[in-house]
N, C-alpha and C positions, 0 to 999 in steps of 0.2 A: 728841331723841335719835336720831342717826343708828346703823345696826347698825355693825359692825364689818366685818364680811364684805363689809357697802357700800361704806363710806367708803372703805376702802383696798384695796377696788377695783384695777387695774393701770389705766392709762388709755394707755400706750405698751408697745410689743415690747416694749424691755428691761428690763421690769418683769414679763414675765413671766417668773414661776419652773420651774426645767423643763425649759423649755419652747422650750430655742434652736434645735432645726434649724424648728421651726413660725417662731418670732420673727423668726429672719433672711429664711426664702425669702421670708414677704410682707413684709418690711420691702424685701423687691428688689423685689418684682414690683409694689411702688406705684410706688419712687423710676424702674424703667424701664421706667410704661407698659405692665408685659405682665400685670396682673393676668386674670386668667381669668374665664370668665362664670357659671362653679361649683364651691363649694367641697364637701368631706362631711370634717368634723371630728371625729375619732373618740377615744371614751376615758373612763374612766371617772370619778362623777362627781366635779362640786367640783375641778378640776384648771386649769382656765381657757379652756374650747370657745366659750364663749357670751363671753366677756370679751376672748375673741381674735378671734373678728368683730364685738363692738362697734369695737374698736380698728382693725380694717380700712375698718368705715363711714367711724368719725371720720377713718382716714388719707385716705379717696377724697374727702375734703367741708371735708377743714382746710383754711384757706386761707393758711396763715403753716406747714404742716406744712416739715420740714427730711428732709431726705434717707431718704427714703422714712416717717420716725413723723409723726405727730401731734402737737401743740403739749397739746394736750391741759388748757389753755384758756380757748378760744374760747369763744363763743354754742352752734357747731355740737357743738364737742370735747364741752361737760358736758349742751349737753343729749341726743345721744346716749349719753353715759356713765351718765347716770342715766335712760334709758332714759325717757323725757317723749314727748310725744307729735309725730313730725317725717314729717313729708314726703315724703322720702326714706329714713327707713330705717325698713321695720318689721323689727316683733317676732311670730310666733305659734307656740302651741303648739301642734302636733302635738296630743298628747294630746287635746285637746277644740276641731280641727280638721284632722282627720282625714278626711273623707270627700270625694268625688269633684267634690260642688258648695262643696269649700273650697277644689278644689286649681283648680277653674274658675275662682271668683270672682279666685283667687290670680294663678293668669294672664291673668285680663282688663285687673289694676290695674298687671301688670311691663311693658302694655302700650301705657302713656301713659311720656311722658319725667318725667326730672329735673325739679325749678322751677327750676335754670339750668343753663345751657352747661357749668358747671366744677365738677357737684355731676355725682355717681351715685345712683344709686337701689338699695338692698340689703335683700334681705328674707332674715331670720334665721330660722330656721324649726329652733325646740329640739324636742326626743322625734323625733325625724327616724323613726325608726325603726315609731312609731306611724303612720302615712299608712298606708291599707288600699292593696291591689294599684293599684284603678280610679281611686287619686287617683295615684300615681305615673305611670299612663298618661295621665293629662290632662296631666302637667310635660313629662314628657317632651316633645313637639314645641318646647315652648318653651329647652326647656332644649339643646335642640340647633340653633335656631337662632334665639338672643335677639337681643330687641331690644339698640340700641347704651347704652352706659354702665349695664346693666342686670346687676347681680348678684347670684346668690344663694347661702348659706352657711346648710347644713342639720347639726345640732346631732344625735351621736346616740352614748348609751352604749353601743350594740348594732348595729354595721353588717355583723353576720352574718344577721338576717331582715333588713334590706336588699338582700340577699343575695340571702335567699332571696326574698322578694319579688316586687323589681323589681329582678337583675341586669342590665340593659342599663342605668337610669340609673346605674353605678359610671362605667361608659367617658366619662358626659359631666363629668364630676364628676374636682375632684385632691381625694386624698385623705390629707388628715394625721391623724396615730395618735401623741394624747400621755398624756403617761409618767404615773404616779402620779409625785409629791413625796416625796422620800427624806423619813426623820422629820427629820433636821438641817436639812434646808432649811426643814422647817417650822420645829424649835427659831431658826430666827436672825429668821427672818421675828415670828413668835410675839415674840420679845423684842425688834425691832428694834419693832413697834406697841405693845409693853409701854411702852415708853419715852418714845415719844408722848403716850400716855393717860397715864402718871404713876399705872402698876401699878405693885406690886411682885412680883414673882412668886420662884415660887422653881423651880431649874434641875428640878428632879423634876417639879413641878408641870408645864412648858410641855413636858416628853418623857411625861408622860402623859398631855397630850393631845395633842401627834404622836400615840404607838402609836394611843389611839382615834381621830382622823381616817383611819387608812387610807388616805393617801396625798391627802387633798384636803384646797386650803388653808382652801375656805371653810366645811366641815365646822371648822375645824383655828377658825377663824376669831370665827364661831358661838359653838363653847367656852367658847375664850375671854370673849366677851360673856357669856354664859350664869357661866362658875363668876365673872368678876368683881365682876356682878351680887347674886351667893347670899352677903351678908355685909358685915363689914366688915373691914378689916385685908388685906396683902401675899396674893397668891393660893399656895395650901401644895399640899404634896404630896395633901397629909389633905383638902383640903378637895378637892380635885377628887376622887377618891377615893368620896368621901358625895357629890356633885353628880352625877358617873354612873354609879355603885354599881359602880362598878372594886372588883375582888378586892387583900387589901394583899397584897402581895410578902411576908409571911409567912407566910402560906399558901400558899404558893409552896418555899418556903423550906423549910416540911414536909416540903411531895409529896415532895420531889426528897433529903431526908434520908430517907424510909421506903423511898426506893427502895434509894437507898447501904446501908443498915443492913437491908433483904431483913423489916423490920418489920409482915406484916399485919396485924397490931392496930391500927400506930396511925393505918392507912389506913381504917380506920371509924372514930377519930376524926376526921382530920382531914373525910372526909364529913360528919360531923353539927355543925364547927364552919364550912361552907360553909352548913350546911342555918339554923344560928342564926342568924347574918349574914344571910337574906334573899339570898346568891350565887345567880347565872346559872348553872347545873352547867353548861352547853354555851356558855358563855361560859369556864366554868371551865376547863374541853376543849383551849378555842379556847390561852387564854393558856398552859395548861402545854406544849400544842406548840411556841406560841416561846418559851416558855422553856429547852426541850432544843435546840431550834436554836439557841438562844444558847451551848448548854452544846458544841452539836457545833464551831459555829466557831471557838468557842475552842481544844479541844481542837488543833483544825488546824492552830494558828496565827493566828485570825482578829480579829477587833474587833468584837463586833455593836455596834448604833444600834440605840435610842430602849432604852432599858434605865433605868431610873433607875437611882442608883449605889445601892443598896442591895440592890435586884435583882443586878446586875455583878458585885457584891463575895460573894453566897450565889451567882452562878456561875465563880466563878473561884475558889471556893472548893471545889466537889465538881466539876468539872473533872475535879483530877490519880482521883478517884475511879471516873470514870464513865472509858473509851475510847469512839473516837467510834465504833469498833464493836459496841459497845453500844447507842448512844444511837441508832443507824440503824437496829437490831433494835427497837430500844425504838418507833420511832415509824412503825418496819411494820406495830409490831401498833396506833397510834392510826392509822392510815389505814386498816388493817380494820374496826377498832370508832367512827370517827367518824362510817359512817350508821347505822351498828344504833343506837348512842347519839340522833342525832334525827329516827327511827320510833317508839324503844321507848318503851310507857309508865308505864316505873318507871324513869327516869332516874337517879336513885338508884343501884341498882342497878347500871346500869348501864355506872354509872362505879365505882363502888365493885371492876366487876369486871374494868375500867380496868384501874385503880392499883394490885388486887393481880396481873394479872398484869403488870405493869409492876415487883412489888414481887418475885414469886416469878420473873420473867425468868432463864438460864442467864448466866452472863458466860464471856465469850471467851477467852482462856486463848490466851497464846500459843507454838509449839511452842517457841521459845525458854526458855522458862523453864520448859518440863515438861523439854524436858535438862540443864538446869542445874540441877534436882531432881535428877533421874539421877544426874547427874556427882556431887551432893555426897553419895551412896552410898559404903557401905565391901563390899569382897567382893562377889562372883558376876561380874566382868566387868562391874561401874557400871552392874548395873543396876538397885544402890536397892535393893536388900534387907537391908546391911548398915546398921546403928542410925551417924549419923553420931560420927567421934568428934574433940570439938576445933574446928581453921579446916581449912578443906576443904582438904584436899593440894593442891599446884600437879601438874599432869601432869605422867610422865617426859620428860628430856631426851629427841631420839627419838639417834637412833644414829646414827652416822657413816656417809654410803650409799656400798653398794660397788658402785661399776659395774661390774660382772661379764661377760660374757659371756650373749647370748640365748636362754637353755639356759632346758631350761623344770624341773630342777635347784633353781639357781641363782634360777627368778621363783618354787618355794617352800620355797626359804628365804629370802626376802625377803617373801615373801608377807604374813607379819603387821606389820612397818613399812608396806606396800602399803596393808596395813586402818587404821591409826595415820594415815600418811597419808590415809587418805581421809575420816577420820571427820573431820579437821582442820580439810577442805575443805566436806564434803560430809553433816555426817551424817547421812540419810536410805543414801547411797552407802555408808559406813564398814557401816553396819549390815547392808547386800546380802550387801556383800564377805565380813563375816564369816564368813555361814553359808555362800558360793559355795568352788566349786575348783579352781584348774585345774586342767583336768583332760588337755593338749595343746597340743605347739607341731609346727607341719607350718612349717617357712619364717622368716616371716614372722608370721603369726596365732596367734594364741592363742585357745584354746577357752577356756571362763570356762563350767562345771556349775553354774547356780545352785540352791538347797536347794531350789526349788519354785517351781509356773510360775507360781504370781501374781509369787515376784521374780525370773522371769525377763523381763519385760514392761519392772520398773523399770531392772535393769540395762541392757534393750539402747535405753533412752534413754541412758546417758551409757555408751558406749564410747568417744564418744573422748576425755574423761575419762577415763576406766581403765587407757588406753592412755600417757596424759601420764604417770598416775601408775603404771606400771611401769616405763616408759619413766626414770623418775629411778634405776632400781637393776640397768638394763641398758645394752649399747651401745649398743643400735639401740630406736626407740621399733616397737615391735607393733600391728598391726591389730591388735580383739580383736572376735571372733566369741562367742555368748554364742547354748549351744548348749540349743538344746528340750528340755522337761521335759513331763510324760505324766503329768495327774491321774489322780491314784488314783483307781481306781474302789471303791466298796465298796455291798454289798447297801441299798436303800430297808429305811428305820425307819418306824415309824409316824410321822405328823408331828403332836409336843406343842408346846404353848407354849414348854414347856422346850426342848422342839428344837430348836422355829426361831429362839431369842435363843443358843444354843450354836449350828447353824451360822454363824448372821448374825457374831458376833463371831470363830468359828474365822475365817475367812472377811475381816476387817474386819482382822487382826490378820495375816494373812497378805498383805494387802497394803500394809500398812504397818508395818515392824519395832518404831517408836517408838514406837506406837502399841500393840504388842506387849509393849515392854516401862513404855510405865507400868502395864500392865494388871496385868504382874508384879508392878512396885514398888510399887502403889497398891491391888492386888487390885480392881482394878470388878468389877464386871460389867450386864451389859446390860438396860437396864430396858425398852426400848422399843423 
């Protein structure tokens, strides 16, 4: 019985999945008789590099090719596709033929002509990055001046090693970079193969296989072959998890619950369950990262791919409870912890610490939410010190604007309304103006004195807006000048932890009046 990965191997350029850029270029080169003498096919494993090389060899030696495509059914095409012995197409594994003597032998064999005038000799060298520097040097001359109708195709998963070992070689080759195949494209291909093989499969099972294949179609077909041979009946998601040792979606759901509910005790129970099921904790961490990524994608309006219906439902359930900003912070923690987890001698403890950091991580609070909370308070100038009584009252309607003369007295009389307008447009500016004063007026220049030096910077950045706000109450829009304030100097005191925190909190409150209001309203203190 032929393995599915071999049975359904593409035999034409049009059959290559997710490699349209490569297929179009090679098909056009064959059709126009402009095939290069050397190619470098680079990309992840299982995405079609060697297959594309075989299709190129088939196209160059097929008697019935049309528009650059091999027929795929003649004797030559079938032998090349199957990897059978062929005088004109030679496949080598550089992992076992990597030395200078092997390269010299290849160079000497390439000097012999093809078996007929209409055919071409094609040498396919897989795992090309395994060739030694000496081997590349031995091939350099023939790649510069190749015999007629001889084509070299080097396939590699690590092109950077070739660049480091034999950089001059790259300028003699045309390079094509193969892409990873998306999970949806893999699922569609698996569904088509299952239909031809009369295999009953669940969509969730195909999604799990596609995700585990990590962008490789060959791996996906091999996994489908492996799972389908494990017992009778349809291929289910549960069978895929059993055969491949995958982690249940329910455990990732429990992980999200612990994070959302800040359940530290639940973290230890979760890790215990993982160990009881024999799960690989490193694999769980990788899946946790994918789950958080899907959560982030849903949070910003995207649609994650490669998830089972069950896990997708869980992600949609928890997405509203974890804002994207929080998920980014969790992923940052994961990025910091991944390498220590791999190197840790106590993986269980490292994973528990990671999950606890997630569960105990602070949550992002939007500034608008803080302002809303403060606005709902009663008394004390809206700082939230009073308890809300019943429905939140609507803000009072603004007084009619009186565009009087451009005078300091008129501006000072209108200052409360100017502050109210500022709060409506920019709450922080309103807070700064509430503590500032109109200090003087010379011609059209209005001098504004801030409450302290920290406020001066914020007012300076908003001078144009302040002028517009004042201009609504006077006949002419003034130009605003923010007066400088000299910070008060106090005798140095002995520095203690409490004093340091007090000084830091004071600086933060002076820099951000809204934060100052939140500190007063919520009775906050600086811990670290």
